[in-house]
C-alpha distance (Angstrom), angle and dihedral (degrees) to the residues before:
residue distance angle dihedral
X1 . . .
X2 3.82 . .
X3 3.70 121.8 .
X4 3.84 127.7 -160.0
X5 3.83 115.4 -127.9
X6 3.80 130.6 -173.6
X7 3.84 120.3 -143.6
X8 3.75 106.7 -122.7
X9 3.87 91.7 -147.9
X10 3.85 101.0 45.3
X11 3.79 102.3 20.8
X12 3.78 88.7 -132.1
X13 3.85 119.4 141.2
X14 3.82 124.8 -125.9
X15 3.70 133.2 173.7
X16 3.77 134.3 -142.6
X17 3.75 141.8 158.5
X18 3.84 91.4 -157.2
X19 3.81 104.9 91.1
X20 3.75 140.4 121.9
X21 3.76 131.0 -134.7
X22 3.81 112.5 -135.8
X23 3.80 136.5 178.8
X24 3.72 89.5 21.1
X25 3.84 109.5 -179.1
X26 3.84 91.0 172.3
X27 3.79 131.6 -122.3
X28 3.80 112.7 -26.5
X29 3.70 134.5 174.9
X30 3.77 127.1 -119.8
X31 3.86 122.5 -139.8
X32 3.82 91.2 -90.8
X33 3.83 92.1 55.6
X34 3.80 97.8 -105.7
X35 3.80 115.4 139.3
X36 3.84 120.0 -129.0
X37 3.78 137.4 173.5
X38 3.79 110.4 -113.3
X39 3.80 99.0 -152.5
X40 3.77 143.6 101.4
X41 3.81 128.0 -119.4
X42 3.83 122.9 -147.7
X43 3.77 123.1 -174.0
X44 3.75 107.8 -128.1
X45 3.84 95.0 -131.9
X46 3.82 125.6 51.8
X47 3.76 119.6 -92.3
X48 3.89 109.0 -78.4
X49 3.85 89.8 -139.6
X50 3.79 105.7 45.4
X51 3.86 103.5 11.0
X52 3.78 94.6 -125.7
X53 3.78 129.5 122.4
X54 3.78 109.5 -114.0
X55 3.86 126.7 -160.8
X56 3.80 119.7 -150.3
X57 3.78 127.4 -167.2
X58 3.86 111.2 -125.0
X59 3.79 90.8 -119.6
X60 3.84 89.2 61.4
X61 3.78 91.5 61.7
X62 3.79 123.6 90.6
X63 3.76 117.0 -134.4
X64 3.83 110.4 -95.8
X65 3.78 89.6 -154.6
X66 3.77 94.7 63.5
X67 3.85 117.1 96.0
């Protein structure tokens, strides 16, 4: 599955299926009853635009299964 990431320095978008999920605390529920994944996603390779490793909160990611 490929995710779309945005470089926090350049604002450019890149895609990769090579990522790790870290600090995974599982699916939790917010005060309004909505479920969310409390985790972070890290592309395995450095950003192709700035060369840094970025960390993204799972709630920042768009669902790759949506059309």
